[in-house]
Backbone as CSV, one residue per row, in Angstrom:
resi,resn,N_x,N_y,N_z,CA_x,CA_y,CA_z,C_x,C_y,C_z
1,MET,168.931,102.860,16.379,168.948,104.313,16.262,167.778,104.937,17.017
2,THR,166.600,104.251,16.951,165.422,104.782,17.633,165.642,104.841,19.135
3,ASP,166.216,103.762,19.716,166.480,103.738,21.150,167.480,104.823,21.527
4,PHE,168.507,104.999,20.711,169.513,106.013,20.996,168.891,107.403,20.962
5,ARG,168.030,107.638,19.979,167.369,108.937,19.880,166.459,109.171,21.085
6,ALA,165.766,108.122,21.510,164.885,108.246,22.676,165.682,108.580,23.935
7,GLN,166.862,107.975,24.071,167.716,108.262,25.217,168.183,109.712,25.204
8,LEU,168.565,110.196,24.024,169.001,111.581,23.905,167.867,112.544,24.244
9,GLU,166.668,112.226,23.780,165.524,113.084,24.063,165.194,113.089,25.551
10,ALA,165.300,111.907,26.192,165.025,111.827,27.627,166.059,112.615,28.423
11,GLN,167.320,112.511,28.014,168.368,113.253,28.700,168.198,114.757,28.501
12,GLN,167.811,115.167,27.296,167.585,116.584,27.037,166.433,117.110,27.883
13,ALA,165.401,116.278,28.071,164.257,116.693,28.887,164.691,116.954,30.322
14,ILE,165.588,116.120,30.845,166.069,116.322,32.209,166.967,117.550,32.285
15,GLN,167.806,117.744,31.285,168.644,118.944,31.266,167.796,120.208,31.193
16,ASP,166.669,120.126,30.505,165.746,121.259,30.467,165.166,121.528,31.857
17,LEU,164.815,120.461,32.579,164.302,120.634,33.943,165.336,121.327,34.822
18,ILE,166.604,120.926,34.655,167.675,121.542,35.434,167.810,123.017,35.067
19,ALA,167.784,123.302,33.765,167.933,124.691,33.307,166.782,125.564,33.789
20,TRP,165.589,124.977,33.907,164.412,125.742,34.342,164.297,125.791,35.865
21,HIS,165.277,125.260,36.563,165.301,125.255,38.032,164.097,124.510,38.611
22,ALA,163.753,123.386,37.989,162.711,122.537,38.566,163.202,121.999,39.909
23,PRO,162.303,121.707,40.836,162.736,121.214,42.155,163.421,119.855,42.042
24,LEU,164.320,119.585,42.974,165.064,118.322,42.952,164.143,117.117,43.077
25,ASP,163.027,117.267,43.812,162.136,116.121,43.952,161.369,115.821,42.667
26,THR,161.543,116.653,41.644,161.047,116.358,40.297,162.178,115.801,39.427
27,ILE,163.352,116.412,39.525,164.476,116.034,38.664,165.033,114.661,39.015
28,LEU,165.294,114.400,40.298,165.985,113.168,40.678,165.177,111.911,40.360
29,PRO,163.857,111.863,40.642,163.092,110.689,40.212,163.085,110.517,38.694
30,ALA,163.107,111.641,37.955,163.127,111.556,36.494,164.421,110.913,36.001
31,VAL,165.541,111.229,36.651,166.812,110.599,36.295,166.748,109.099,36.549
32,CYS,166.189,108.707,37.694,166.049,107.285,38.011,165.199,106.565,36.972
33,ARG,164.067,107.143,36.625,163.173,106.498,35.659,163.832,106.368,34.294
34,MET,164.666,107.338,33.922,165.312,107.284,32.621,166.245,106.078,32.523
35,LEU,167.017,105.821,33.577,167.915,104.665,33.536,167.134,103.361,33.638
36,GLU,166.059,103.351,34.408,165.246,102.140,34.532,164.664,101.715,33.191
37,ARG,164.367,102.683,32.339,163.838,102.345,31.007,164.906,101.712,30.112
38,GLN,166.168,101.946,30.422,167.241,101.415,29.589,167.582,99.966,29.910
39,PHE,167.408,99.565,31.190,167.826,98.235,31.610,166.668,97.495,32.265
40,SER,166.317,96.342,31.700,165.194,95.550,32.193,165.450,95.077,33.623
41,GLY,164.429,95.226,34.464,164.522,94.753,35.839,165.321,95.648,36.761
42,ALA,165.718,96.828,36.301,166.537,97.726,37.114,165.669,98.620,37.991
43,LYS,166.163,98.903,39.191,165.539,99.861,40.094,166.625,100.834,40.542
44,CYS,166.382,102.107,40.341,167.425,103.107,40.586,167.115,103.962,41.809
45,THR,168.179,104.415,42.452,168.025,105.258,43.632,169.037,106.397,43.625
46,VAL,168.653,107.477,44.292,169.584,108.555,44.627,169.575,108.693,46.140
47,MET,170.774,108.651,46.737,170.925,108.914,48.162,171.781,110.163,48.307
48,LEU,171.421,111.032,49.238,172.151,112.282,49.435,172.678,112.379,50.860
49,GLN,173.772,113.125,50.994,174.387,113.352,52.300,173.421,114.111,53.200
50,ASP,173.266,113.630,54.420,172.439,114.324,55.397,173.236,115.499,55.966
51,PRO,172.650,116.701,55.995,173.381,117.877,56.488,173.919,117.675,57.896
52,GLY,175.186,117.997,58.070,175.787,117.964,59.396,176.080,116.590,59.951
53,SER,176.036,115.555,59.118,176.325,114.214,59.625,177.012,113.382,58.555
54,GLU,177.655,112.313,58.989,178.320,111.393,58.068,177.369,110.247,57.724
55,THR,176.187,110.601,57.229,175.211,109.611,56.802,174.603,110.046,55.474
56,ILE,174.017,109.080,54.760,173.280,109.372,53.541,171.882,108.774,53.652
57,SER,170.941,109.395,52.948,169.549,108.932,52.995,168.967,108.856,51.592
58,LEU,168.105,107.871,51.388,167.426,107.688,50.108,166.433,108.826,49.891
59,VAL,166.536,109.512,48.745,165.632,110.627,48.449,164.864,110.416,47.148
60,ALA,165.296,109.494,46.301,164.597,109.230,45.040,164.725,107.765,44.691
61,GLY,163.604,107.178,44.277,163.554,105.758,43.917,162.117,105.281,43.926
62,ASP,161.343,105.718,42.933,159.896,105.486,42.908,159.504,104.017,42.836
63,THR,160.372,103.170,42.282,160.001,101.772,42.071,160.276,100.898,43.289
64,LEU,160.811,101.477,44.342,161.071,100.723,45.565,159.948,100.954,46.578
65,SER,159.739,99.971,47.439,158.638,100.044,48.398,158.915,101.089,49.475
66,GLN,157.851,101.493,50.165,157.999,102.451,51.252,158.838,101.862,52.379
67,ALA,158.705,100.541,52.619,159.486,99.894,53.670,160.976,99.976,53.368
68,PHE,161.347,99.753,52.109,162.752,99.843,51.708,163.221,101.294,51.800
69,PHE,162.368,102.201,51.323,162.689,103.633,51.373,162.974,104.076,52.811
70,ASP,162.101,103.663,53.715,162.264,104.063,55.117,163.523,103.468,55.738
71,ALA,163.858,102.236,55.344,165.034,101.570,55.912,166.333,102.202,55.434
72,MET,166.287,102.873,54.294,167.495,103.465,53.723,167.652,104.940,54.100
73,GLN,167.356,105.250,55.335,167.542,106.595,55.861,168.699,106.599,56.855
74,ARG,169.544,107.650,56.752,170.657,107.860,57.676,171.583,106.639,57.735
75,ILE,172.003,106.186,56.560,172.952,105.084,56.454,174.363,105.634,56.703
76,PRO,175.127,105.074,57.629,176.464,105.597,57.910,177.388,105.516,56.695
77,VAL,178.147,106.575,56.486,179.135,106.595,55.410,180.430,106.020,55.967
78,VAL,180.490,104.693,55.974,181.671,103.976,56.454,181.951,102.819,55.505
79,ASP,183.167,102.328,55.554,183.544,101.219,54.687,182.761,99.962,55.074
80,ASP,182.393,99.193,54.049,181.676,97.920,54.232,180.292,98.108,54.835
81,MET,179.633,99.225,54.529,178.252,99.460,54.958,177.353,99.450,53.726
82,GLY,176.857,98.273,53.376,176.058,98.144,52.172,176.862,98.533,50.944
83,THR,176.166,98.710,49.826,176.850,99.113,48.605,177.001,100.623,48.548
84,CYS,175.933,101.342,48.877,175.961,102.803,48.775,176.787,103.449,49.876
85,GLY,176.666,102.966,51.100,177.475,103.510,52.178,178.956,103.328,51.901
86,THR,179.305,102.183,51.314,180.702,101.916,50.974,181.163,102.804,49.831
87,ALA,180.315,102.970,48.814,180.670,103.827,47.673,180.895,105.264,48.126
88,ALA,180.034,105.744,49.034,180.188,107.110,49.533,181.457,107.243,50.361
89,CYS,181.763,106.230,51.160,182.966,106.264,51.990,184.236,106.238,51.139
90,ARG,184.262,105.377,50.136,185.460,105.211,49.297,185.542,106.251,48.184
91,ASN,184.423,106.953,47.939,184.359,107.877,46.801,184.740,107.144,45.515
92,ASP,184.123,105.977,45.341,184.439,105.135,44.192,183.251,104.214,43.914
93,THR,183.192,103.690,42.700,182.129,102.760,42.330,182.294,101.446,43.075
94,VAL,181.171,100.931,43.596,181.173,99.672,44.344,180.091,98.764,43.776
95,ILE,180.395,97.469,43.667,179.463,96.494,43.092,179.212,95.375,44.095
96,SER,177.946,95.031,44.285,177.553,93.835,45.028,176.900,92.891,44.030
97,GLU,177.631,91.875,43.583,177.108,90.975,42.550,176.004,90.075,43.084
98,ASP,176.061,89.748,44.372,175.020,88.931,45.004,174.828,89.458,46.422
99,ILE,173.770,90.222,46.612,173.544,90.861,47.901,173.448,89.847,49.034
100,GLN,172.819,88.703,48.776,172.638,87.711,49.841,173.952,87.070,50.276
101,GLN,174.966,87.168,49.444,176.281,86.633,49.792,177.278,87.726,50.161
102,ASP,176.835,88.971,50.166,177.723,90.101,50.418,177.683,90.467,51.899
103,PRO,178.807,90.320,52.628,178.809,90.643,54.057,178.505,92.108,54.354
104,ARG,178.680,92.996,53.356,178.356,94.407,53.571,176.858,94.605,53.762
105,TRP,176.063,93.617,53.341,174.614,93.681,53.458,174.086,92.799,54.598
106,GLU,174.969,92.321,55.447,174.577,91.323,56.445,173.367,91.749,57.270
107,SER,173.307,92.996,57.657,172.201,93.466,58.501,170.927,93.738,57.713
108,ALA,171.002,93.636,56.386,169.827,93.962,55.558,169.520,92.878,54.521
109,HIS,170.008,91.661,54.732,169.717,90.580,53.789,168.212,90.340,53.663
110,GLU,167.522,90.316,54.783,166.079,90.057,54.764,165.336,91.181,54.039
111,LEU,165.748,92.413,54.281,165.130,93.554,53.613,165.297,93.446,52.101
112,ALA,166.493,93.117,51.639,166.757,92.988,50.207,165.970,91.831,49.609
113,ARG,165.879,90.730,50.339,165.135,89.574,49.849,163.654,89.910,49.684
114,ALA,163.089,90.617,50.658,161.678,91.004,50.587,161.432,91.975,49.439
115,GLU,162.416,92.812,49.154,162.272,93.800,48.084,162.514,93.205,46.706
116,GLY,163.181,92.040,46.663,163.480,91.417,45.382,164.671,92.021,44.674
117,VAL,165.561,92.664,45.434,166.785,93.205,44.840,167.926,92.250,45.155
118,CYS,168.659,91.865,44.121,169.650,90.793,44.269,171.080,91.230,44.006
119,ALA,171.261,92.331,43.303,172.595,92.861,43.026,172.502,94.381,42.997
120,CYS,173.641,95.027,43.208,173.627,96.489,43.263,174.932,97.053,42.722
121,LEU,174.798,98.126,41.979,175.936,98.901,41.470,175.728,100.341,41.916
122,SER,176.682,100.874,42.686,176.543,102.225,43.228,177.793,103.034,42.920
123,THR,177.583,104.297,42.565,178.706,105.189,42.292,178.478,106.522,42.989
124,PRO,179.533,107.179,43.454,179.342,108.438,44.186,178.866,109.574,43.287
125,VAL,178.057,110.436,43.864,177.697,111.712,43.244,178.633,112.747,43.854
126,GLN,179.392,113.430,43.015,180.428,114.330,43.508,180.080,115.797,43.261
127,THR,180.608,116.655,44.133,180.521,118.090,43.927,181.631,118.520,42.975
128,ARG,181.668,119.802,42.633,182.688,120.296,41.706,184.103,120.024,42.197
129,ASP,184.294,120.088,43.511,185.642,119.903,44.052,185.942,118.452,44.422
130,GLY,185.086,117.525,43.979,185.364,116.106,44.178,184.843,115.512,45.465
131,ARG,184.189,116.311,46.310,183.620,115.762,47.535,182.360,114.967,47.231
132,VAL,182.044,114.033,48.115,180.870,113.177,47.915,179.614,113.877,48.425
133,ALA,178.612,113.996,47.543,177.327,114.579,47.925,176.269,113.506,48.129
134,GLY,176.562,112.288,47.694,175.608,111.192,47.801,176.009,110.058,46.879
135,THR,175.024,109.247,46.482,175.286,108.130,45.565,174.151,107.994,44.565
136,PHE,174.479,107.429,43.414,173.475,107.021,42.434,173.670,105.521,42.241
137,ALA,172.596,104.759,42.344,172.726,103.302,42.317,171.635,102.658,41.478
138,VAL,171.948,101.463,40.991,170.956,100.651,40.298,170.950,99.263,40.928
139,TYR,169.755,98.774,41.227,169.555,97.433,41.770,169.032,96.535,40.657
140,PHE,169.452,95.267,40.688,169.010,94.297,39.694,168.194,93.199,40.364
141,ASP,167.292,92.564,39.587,166.380,91.563,40.142,166.958,90.154,40.131
142,ARG,168.255,90.033,39.871,168.936,88.743,39.912,170.409,88.984,40.209
143,PRO,171.100,88.007,40.812,172.543,88.176,41.027,173.257,88.299,39.681
144,LYS,174.165,89.238,39.582,174.888,89.433,38.327,176.056,90.387,38.518
145,ALA,177.011,90.274,37.605,178.074,91.268,37.496,177.631,92.266,36.444
146,PRO,177.501,93.526,36.773,177.044,94.518,35.787,177.969,94.556,34.576
147,SER,177.362,94.812,33.430,178.137,94.929,32.204,178.872,96.268,32.178
148,ALA,179.846,96.360,31.277,180.569,97.627,31.121,179.614,98.738,30.718
149,GLU,178.595,98.402,29.917,177.606,99.392,29.499,176.820,99.909,30.690
150,GLU,176.455,99.013,31.608,175.696,99.414,32.787,176.542,100.271,33.730
151,VAL,177.795,99.897,33.913,178.686,100.699,34.759,178.848,102.089,34.177
152,ASP,179.059,102.175,32.862,179.228,103.469,32.204,177.961,104.319,32.352
153,ALA,176.797,103.697,32.178,175.535,104.437,32.271,175.331,104.998,33.676
154,VAL,175.590,104.189,34.699,175.410,104.654,36.075,176.349,105.818,36.377
155,GLN,177.568,105.756,35.901,178.514,106.843,36.135,178.094,108.116,35.397
156,ARG,177.559,107.972,34.179,177.086,109.142,33.436,175.874,109.760,34.109
157,PHE,174.972,108.935,34.588,173.775,109.455,35.235,174.123,110.085,36.578
158,SER,175.149,109.561,37.238,175.627,110.175,38.467,176.093,111.607,38.200
159,ALA,176.762,111.815,37.072,177.207,113.165,36.700,176.008,114.085,36.454
160,LEU,174.919,113.529,35.925,173.715,114.319,35.691,173.080,114.731,37.018
161,VAL,173.065,113.809,37.979,172.566,114.137,39.313,173.434,115.220,39.948
162,SER,174.753,115.090,39.787,175.674,116.095,40.320,175.381,117.468,39.734
163,LEU,175.142,117.521,38.430,174.816,118.795,37.777,173.548,119.397,38.372
164,ALA,172.537,118.553,38.574,171.282,119.042,39.152,171.502,119.610,40.546
165,LEU,172.310,118.942,41.355,172.577,119.411,42.717,173.335,120.731,42.711
166,GLU,174.332,120.838,41.833,175.131,122.063,41.772,174.289,123.248,41.301
167,ARG,173.462,123.034,40.275,172.615,124.115,39.777,171.593,124.529,40.835
168,ASP,171.060,123.561,41.558,170.094,123.877,42.615,170.765,124.686,43.711
169,ARG,171.973,124.291,44.100,172.695,125.030,45.140,173.029,126.440,44.666
170,ASP,173.488,126.573,43.421,173.819,127.900,42.896,172.585,128.792,42.861
171,HIS,171.465,128.225,42.407,170.228,128.993,42.302,169.769,129.475,43.679
172,ARG,169.858,128.601,44.687,169.427,128.992,46.031,170.387,130.021,46.637
173,THR,171.687,129.881,46.342,172.667,130.845,46.856,172.407,132.239,46.291
174,ILE,172.129,132.292,44.990,171.828,133.578,44.355,170.552,134.185,44.935
175,ALA,169.534,133.342,45.101,168.257,133.836,45.641,168.440,134.362,47.064
176,GLU,169.215,133.640,47.878,169.448,134.085,49.252,170.248,135.380,49.276
177,SER,171.220,135.508,48.367,172.021,136.733,48.302,171.162,137.920,47.893
178,GLU,170.300,137.718,46.901,169.423,138.792,46.454,168.459,139.206,47.562
179,GLN,167.975,138.224,48.298,167.062,138.527,49.400,167.767,139.328,50.489
180,LEU,169.041,138.964,50.770,169.816,139.678,51.779,170.024,141.128,51.377
181,TYR,170.448,141.353,50.129,170.696,142.719,49.678,169.407,143.530,49.644
182,GLN,168.321,142.902,49.214,167.047,143.618,49.176,166.626,144.026,50.583
183,SER,166.844,143.139,51.533,166.494,143.443,52.916,167.346,144.586,53.451
184,LEU,168.649,144.555,53.156,169.536,145.616,53.635,169.172,146.963,53.039
185,PHE,168.971,146.982,51.734,168.777,148.249,51.040,167.385,148.840,51.230
186,THR,166.390,148.033,51.542,165.027,148.548,51.675,164.626,148.787,53.125
187,GLN,165.303,148.133,54.070,164.892,148.240,55.461,165.889,148.985,56.343
188,HIS,167.109,149.149,55.864,168.109,149.819,56.696,168.010,151.331,56.486
189,PRO,167.999,152.132,57.562,167.789,153.579,57.406,169.041,154.361,57.035
190,ASP,170.196,153.743,57.010,171.439,154.452,56.764,172.102,153.944,55.484
191,ALA,173.304,154.485,55.257,174.079,154.025,54.118,174.514,152.580,54.338
192,VAL,174.463,151.793,53.268,174.842,150.387,53.338,175.958,150.132,52.343
193,TYR,177.038,149.504,52.796,178.178,149.207,51.939,178.438,147.703,51.936
194,ALA,178.864,147.206,50.775,179.308,145.815,50.675,180.782,145.834,50.327
195,LEU,181.619,145.160,51.147,183.060,145.170,50.970,183.572,143.758,50.700
196,ASP,184.689,143.642,49.954,185.323,142.345,49.800,186.257,142.108,50.982
197,LEU,186.987,140.981,50.975,187.830,140.626,52.108,188.991,141.591,52.306
198,ASP,189.345,142.333,51.273,190.436,143.301,51.373,189.940,144.696,51.749
199,GLY,188.640,144.834,51.995,188.090,146.115,52.397,187.712,147.021,51.247
200,HIS,187.760,146.511,50.013,187.383,147.327,48.867,185.870,147.331,48.698
201,GLU,185.337,148.485,48.354,183.886,148.620,48.223,183.385,147.910,46.973
202,LEU,182.385,147.031,47.160,181.757,146.343,46.041,180.492,147.054,45.589
203,SER,179.728,147.562,46.540,178.501,148.290,46.217,178.095,149.129,47.416
204,SER,177.266,150.131,47.152,176.775,150.958,48.247,175.453,151.563,47.850
205,LYS,174.706,151.924,48.888,173.432,152.594,48.630,173.055,153.388,49.867
206,VAL,172.596,154.603,49.642,172.152,155.457,50.744,170.638,155.447,50.776
207,VAL,170.092,155.062,51.886,168.643,155.028,52.060,168.263,156.149,53.019
208,TYR,167.470,157.095,52.554,167.154,158.272,53.340,165.999,158.058,54.308
209,GLY,165.239,157.054,54.075,164.112,156.823,54.977,163.289,155.635,54.504
210,ARG,162.325,155.272,55.292,161.463,154.153,54.939,160.092,154.681,54.516
211,ASP,159.406,153.866,53.736,158.047,154.258,53.343,157.122,154.175,54.539
């Protein structure tokens, strides 16, 4: 019961960060650390889609080395490209039970060996409409098939990352919209109208002059 209560409290703390619009570079590492506390020997990562390209890059994963972090930048989103690249391509959970025997890791076997990561479970982070925004993954320090509990946890935490991304995007969209309207209404010397796609007036303001 104590462990369950601690998990609930940790999850509530992250939901509070999301509600308070904490920056993603605070929220995403916190999500990783929360899952790492649940499973011994686990190392968690968040990879996000690079704007304007079909690649993903590691953005959160405090327990991994800088060399591993740097190597996991701009990974192509194609089938059979590591565990995370494959998960993002398939939009489905992917498991590498033994990285050293997994051909999807052929170009990075040495990197994984140096890092001490031996197995990986990765699941896509999705937007509201089901598109892939990145991946949430957990690495293990020995070859293994993840348990049903571990698969369920990674998928639940992926949903938490998705929530953080959506709230961050919504918050920035609102802020940009408010900035646009403030700029129009305070700097434009004439009447300003906002119309919908059908030409109906949404708002208007007449500005008689500038200070």
